[in-house]
Every structure is written in structure tokens, then in C-alpha cells.
C-alpha positions as CSV (number, residue, x, y, z in Angstrom):
1,X,14.0,21.8,6.7
2,X,11.4,19.8,4.7
3,X,7.8,20.0,6.0
4,X,6.8,16.4,6.6
5,X,3.1,15.5,6.9
6,X,1.9,12.0,7.9
7,X,-1.2,10.8,6.1
8,X,-3.1,7.9,7.8
9,X,-6.1,6.1,6.3
10,X,-8.4,4.3,8.7
11,X,-11.5,2.2,8.7
12,X,-13.1,0.4,11.7
13,X,-9.8,-0.3,13.5
14,X,-10.0,2.2,16.4
15,X,-7.6,0.5,18.7
16,X,-4.9,0.2,16.1
17,X,-5.5,3.8,15.0
18,X,-5.0,5.0,18.5
19,X,-1.8,3.0,18.8
20,X,-0.5,4.5,15.6
21,X,-1.5,8.1,16.3
22,X,0.2,7.8,19.7
23,X,3.4,6.7,18.0
24,X,3.3,9.5,15.4
25,X,2.9,12.1,18.1
26,X,6.3,10.9,19.5
27,X,8.1,11.4,16.1
28,X,9.6,14.9,16.2
29,X,10.2,15.1,12.5
30,X,6.4,15.0,11.7
31,X,4.9,18.4,11.2
32,X,1.3,17.2,11.4
33,X,-0.8,14.1,11.1
34,X,-3.8,14.0,8.8
35,X,-6.2,11.1,9.4
36,X,-8.7,10.2,6.8
37,X,-11.6,8.2,8.2
38,X,-13.4,6.1,5.7
39,X,-16.8,6.4,7.3
40,X,-16.0,4.0,10.2
41,X,-18.8,2.6,12.3
42,X,-16.8,1.6,15.4
43,X,-16.5,4.9,17.1
44,X,-13.5,6.1,15.2
45,X,-15.2,9.3,14.1
46,X,-16.2,10.3,17.6
47,X,-12.7,9.6,18.9
48,X,-11.1,11.6,16.2
49,X,-13.3,14.6,17.0
50,X,-11.8,14.6,20.5
51,X,-8.3,14.6,18.9
52,X,-8.9,17.1,16.1
53,X,-6.4,20.0,16.4
54,X,-4.6,18.5,19.4
55,X,-0.9,18.0,19.2
56,X,-0.5,18.2,15.4
57,X,-3.5,15.9,14.6
58,X,-6.2,16.8,12.1
59,X,-8.9,14.5,10.8
60,X,-11.7,14.3,8.3
61,X,-14.5,11.7,8.0
62,X,-15.6,10.8,4.5
63,X,-19.3,10.4,3.7
64,X,-18.8,6.9,2.3
65,X,-16.1,4.2,2.5
66,X,-13.8,4.9,-0.4
67,X,-11.3,2.2,0.4
68,X,-7.6,2.6,0.8
69,X,-7.3,4.0,-2.7
70,X,-9.9,6.7,-2.1
71,X,-8.6,7.5,1.3
72,X,-5.0,8.0,0.1
73,X,-6.1,10.0,-2.9
74,X,-8.0,12.3,-0.5
75,X,-5.3,12.4,2.1
76,X,-2.4,13.1,-0.3
77,X,-4.4,15.9,-2.0
78,X,-5.1,17.3,1.5
79,X,-1.5,17.2,2.5
80,X,-0.4,19.0,-0.8
81,X,-3.0,21.7,-0.1
82,X,-1.6,22.2,3.4
83,X,1.9,22.8,2.0
84,X,3.7,19.5,2.7
85,X,7.1,19.0,1.1
86,X,7.1,15.3,1.9
87,X,4.2,13.0,2.7
88,X,4.6,9.9,4.9
89,X,1.8,7.5,4.0
90,X,0.4,4.6,6.0
91,X,-2.6,2.5,6.9
92,X,-4.0,2.4,10.4
93,X,-2.7,-1.1,11.2
94,X,1.0,-0.4,10.6
95,X,3.5,0.9,13.2
96,X,6.8,2.6,12.3
97,X,9.7,2.1,14.6
98,X,10.5,5.3,16.6
99,X,13.5,6.1,14.4
100,X,11.9,5.0,11.1
101,X,11.2,8.5,9.7
102,X,14.6,9.9,10.8
103,X,16.3,7.1,8.9
104,X,14.2,7.7,5.8
105,X,14.9,11.4,6.0
106,X,18.7,10.7,5.7
107,X,17.9,10.0,2.1
108,X,16.0,13.2,1.4
109,X,17.3,14.7,-1.8
110,X,18.5,11.3,-3.2
111,X,15.1,9.8,-3.8
112,X,11.5,10.7,-4.8
113,X,9.5,7.7,-3.6
114,X,11.1,5.6,-0.8
115,X,10.2,3.6,2.2
116,X,11.2,1.3,5.0
117,X,11.5,-2.4,5.2
118,X,8.0,-3.7,6.1
119,X,8.4,-6.4,8.7
120,X,5.9,-8.9,9.9
121,X,4.8,-7.7,13.3
122,X,4.5,-11.3,14.6
123,X,8.0,-12.1,13.5
124,X,10.3,-9.2,12.6
125,X,12.9,-11.5,11.1
126,X,10.6,-11.9,8.0
127,X,9.0,-9.5,5.6
128,X,5.3,-8.8,5.9
129,X,5.0,-8.8,2.1
130,X,7.3,-10.9,-0.2
131,X,9.4,-8.7,-2.6
132,X,11.0,-9.4,-5.9
133,X,14.5,-8.2,-6.0
134,X,15.4,-6.0,-9.0
135,X,17.1,-7.4,-12.0
136,X,15.7,-10.9,-11.8
137,X,13.0,-13.2,-10.6
138,X,14.2,-13.9,-7.1
139,X,11.4,-13.4,-4.5
140,X,12.6,-13.0,-0.9
141,X,10.7,-13.4,2.3
142,X,13.2,-12.7,5.1
143,X,14.9,-9.6,6.3
144,X,18.3,-11.2,6.1
145,X,17.8,-11.7,2.4
146,X,17.0,-8.0,1.9
147,X,20.0,-7.0,3.9
148,X,22.2,-9.2,1.8
149,X,20.8,-7.7,-1.4
150,X,21.2,-4.0,-0.3
151,X,23.8,-1.7,-1.7
152,X,24.8,1.3,0.3
153,X,21.9,0.5,2.6
154,X,19.3,0.6,-0.2
155,X,17.4,-1.8,-2.4
156,X,17.0,0.3,-5.4
157,X,13.8,0.2,-7.5
158,X,11.8,-1.6,-4.7
159,X,9.3,-0.1,-2.2
160,X,6.1,-1.3,-0.6
161,X,3.7,1.6,-1.2
162,X,1.5,3.1,1.5
163,X,3.4,1.3,4.3
164,X,5.4,4.1,5.8
165,X,6.6,5.5,2.4
166,X,7.7,9.0,1.7
167,X,6.7,10.8,-1.5
168,X,8.0,14.2,-2.5
169,X,5.8,17.2,-3.5
170,X,7.5,17.3,-6.8
171,X,6.6,13.7,-7.7
172,X,3.0,14.2,-6.6
173,X,2.8,17.3,-8.8
174,X,4.1,15.3,-11.7
175,X,2.0,12.1,-11.4
176,X,-1.0,13.1,-9.3
177,X,-2.6,11.0,-6.5
178,X,-3.7,7.3,-6.4
179,X,-6.6,6.2,-8.5
180,X,-9.5,6.4,-6.1
181,X,-11.8,4.2,-8.2
182,X,-9.5,1.2,-7.5
183,X,-11.0,1.1,-4.0
184,X,-8.5,-1.5,-2.6
185,X,-5.8,-3.9,-3.8
186,X,-3.7,-2.7,-6.8
187,X,-3.9,1.0,-6.1
188,X,-0.5,0.9,-4.4
189,X,1.1,-1.0,-7.3
190,X,-0.5,1.3,-9.9
191,X,1.0,4.3,-8.0
192,X,4.4,2.7,-7.9
193,X,4.4,1.8,-11.6
194,X,3.2,5.3,-12.5
195,X,6.1,6.7,-10.5
196,X,8.5,4.4,-12.3
197,X,7.2,5.5,-15.6
198,X,7.8,9.1,-14.6
199,X,11.4,8.3,-13.8
200,X,11.1,8.5,-10.1
201,X,14.1,7.5,-7.9
202,X,12.7,4.6,-5.8
203,X,14.2,2.5,-3.1
204,X,13.8,0.7,0.2
205,X,15.9,1.9,3.1
206,X,17.0,-1.3,4.8
207,X,17.7,0.1,8.3
208,X,14.3,1.9,8.5
209,X,11.7,-0.5,9.8
210,X,7.9,-0.5,9.7
211,X,5.8,-3.2,11.4
212,X,2.6,-4.6,9.9
213,X,0.4,-7.6,10.7
214,X,1.4,-10.5,8.4
215,X,-1.2,-12.1,6.1
216,X,0.0,-15.6,5.4
217,X,-2.2,-16.1,2.3
218,X,-0.2,-13.4,0.4
219,X,2.1,-15.1,-1.9
220,X,0.5,-18.6,-1.6
221,X,2.7,-21.1,-3.4
222,X,1.4,-22.7,-6.6
223,X,2.7,-24.8,-9.5
224,X,4.8,-26.9,-7.1
225,X,6.4,-23.8,-5.5
226,X,7.6,-22.4,-8.8
227,X,5.4,-19.2,-8.4
228,X,2.9,-17.7,-6.0
229,X,-0.6,-16.2,-6.1
230,X,-2.1,-13.5,-3.9
231,X,-5.1,-15.5,-2.6
232,X,-7.4,-13.9,-0.1
233,X,-10.5,-15.3,1.6
234,X,-12.3,-12.0,1.0
235,X,-14.5,-11.9,-2.1
236,X,-14.2,-8.1,-2.0
237,X,-10.5,-8.1,-2.0
238,X,-10.3,-10.8,-4.6
239,X,-12.7,-8.9,-7.0
240,X,-10.7,-5.7,-6.7
241,X,-7.4,-7.6,-7.1
242,X,-8.6,-9.4,-10.2
243,X,-10.0,-6.2,-11.7
244,X,-7.2,-3.8,-10.8
245,X,-4.3,-6.2,-11.5
246,X,-5.7,-6.8,-15.0
247,X,-5.9,-3.0,-15.6
248,X,-2.4,-2.4,-14.2
249,X,-0.8,-5.1,-16.2
250,X,-2.5,-4.0,-19.4
251,X,-1.5,-0.4,-18.8
252,X,2.1,-0.8,-17.7
253,X,3.3,-4.3,-18.7
254,X,1.3,-5.4,-21.8
255,X,-1.0,-8.2,-22.9
256,X,1.4,-11.1,-22.3
257,X,1.5,-10.3,-18.6
258,X,-2.3,-10.0,-18.5
259,X,-2.6,-13.4,-20.1
260,X,-0.1,-14.9,-17.6
261,X,-2.0,-13.5,-14.7
262,X,-5.3,-15.0,-16.1
263,X,-3.6,-18.4,-16.6
264,X,-2.3,-18.3,-13.0
265,X,-5.8,-17.4,-11.7
266,X,-7.5,-20.3,-13.5
267,X,-4.8,-22.7,-12.4
268,X,-4.9,-21.6,-8.8
269,X,-8.7,-21.9,-8.4
270,X,-9.1,-25.1,-10.4
271,X,-6.0,-27.0,-9.3
272,X,-4.1,-25.4,-6.4
273,X,-7.0,-24.4,-4.1
274,X,-10.1,-25.5,-5.9
275,X,-12.8,-22.8,-5.9
276,X,-14.4,-22.7,-9.4
277,X,-16.6,-19.8,-8.5
278,X,-13.6,-17.6,-8.1
279,X,-12.8,-18.2,-11.8
280,X,-16.1,-16.7,-12.8
281,X,-15.7,-13.8,-10.3
282,X,-12.3,-13.1,-11.7
283,X,-13.6,-13.1,-15.3
284,X,-16.3,-10.6,-14.4
285,X,-13.9,-8.4,-12.5
286,X,-11.3,-8.4,-15.3
287,X,-13.9,-7.6,-18.0
288,X,-15.2,-4.8,-15.9
289,X,-11.8,-3.3,-15.5
290,X,-11.0,-3.5,-19.2
291,X,-14.2,-1.6,-20.0
292,X,-13.5,1.0,-17.3
293,X,-16.3,-0.1,-14.9
294,X,-15.1,0.4,-11.3
295,X,-18.4,-0.1,-9.6
296,X,-18.7,-3.9,-9.3
297,X,-16.9,-4.2,-6.0
298,X,-19.8,-2.4,-4.3
299,X,-21.9,-5.6,-4.3
300,X,-19.4,-7.1,-1.8
301,X,-19.6,-4.2,0.6
302,X,-21.5,-5.1,3.8
């Protein structure tokens, strides 16, 4: 029987973390729950100290906020060090269905990096994050479209990283842990593309479900609906997205994709949702990423 370790990264969302930990304690297939606290300031650390060592839960609080990327890098390495065969990774604001892990484990041995359908918590008939179906340019937003595209209960080559995904020890030993310096936004994509490059078997298991609060700005339509852009009101998230996406595209897809991303960014913030300052921010972020400087996001941390 594979040893499954859940890794949860949290920051200043104590109520949601408590809900998630309670759910994970109800999942019999979980061997232990490792919670990485990103230096929360809302009482999370104090609560975790009361839970540490109780009913399979262990925690550690980092000295500084390292973002989701740093938290998952730390947590995945921690799980490996404790002998996990499979690591089930998630943020604090998600919630797996009670049978989510059991359904994922039915595919153990077939896949290396796989996860559930991630549904909008407010409306489970639609996806929390739009996904591009393999083999084309079709982007789908509804669960019914995912079900229609599935073959043998799977959508091969597609997964939403760090939202209830399973990763095998073998794959982690081959490709390492997420890039901690990315902080947030793009670290998940980088890990997925790194896994793809390593030949990992990747899929979404359609009948395994994971709920997550929807963010309606993700996939904001532009160019008269012909494409979308991942707009966010947060300057921190935008800076990291512009920097990390530039690095990811340059590393895994090539310069033409980088240039297309830059064109979309300029178009979006000059024509679709006019914010000229965002163009300058994007340029600074992209330049920093290309020269290997991953410190610029700190100016946006409060």
C-alpha cells in the first residue's frame, strides 16, 4: 500500500485551513498531513501548535512568507524526507470531496502526476480554472465539457497543479521540487512543464472532484473574445505572473511564445482594460526574470 502524505501550504486563512484539516482527517487513505505555514499573522501558527502531532497532523512555520512556491518546495521536500510514496498537494482554500483521494488512487501505477477536476466552489457545474484541452486550442469552462472530452475517465496531458494533485516519489526524485524563487503565480505551470519534459504521465481524473473558490478575473476575455488574459487586481500577483510567465515560456516554449505573451499584455492594458502603468510593471518584471532576478516582488509585500 502506497504511503500517501498530504502537503498543505497556508498563509493567513485560518478558518479555511481549519476546514481543510478537518476534511483531511476524515480521509482514511492519508497517512499524515504536513502543514507549511508561511509566517501567518492571523493566529494560524498558534492554532497549528495545538494540533501538532494530533491525529496525523504535523506543522512547521517558516521564518518568512515564501509564497506558494516556497511553501510547496519546502513541503514536498519534507514529505520526501518522511518517506512518502505519493504526495497530495493543495492550498489552504481548497476542499477535496470526501472520496477525491480514493478515486485518484484508483489510477496509482498508471500515472506520475495527476489530479482531480477543480470545480468552482460557488457553482460546481463550472471549472474554477479554465483549461485548454489537449491537441488543439479549445478552452473549456464547464464540467460537462470536461466530461465530454474524457477518455476512460481521464483527460490525458492536463492537470491543475497544487489543487489536490498527486505526485509520485519517483517523479520528484527525477525533477526535484517547485522553484521557490517564483514566490507565486507560474510556479505550478513551471512544475507541470518540467514534468512534461521529463516524460511524466499526466492526467485529470474526471470523477475525482476538488472545490476551490472561483476567481472571475482569471481568463478575462480580450480581442473580442478570441483569447483571454489572466488579469488580477493584485500588483504582487501581476508582477510575479509577468516575470514567471516570461521565464516559463522562454524556457519551455521558445521566444515566439514569449513575444505573443508580451503583445497580449500590452494589448490588454492599453485597449481591453486600460491601465498603462501595468505595461511598465510588466516590462520591469519580464526583464528581471530574464536576468535571473527574483527579488522584485518583495516591494509589493505588505
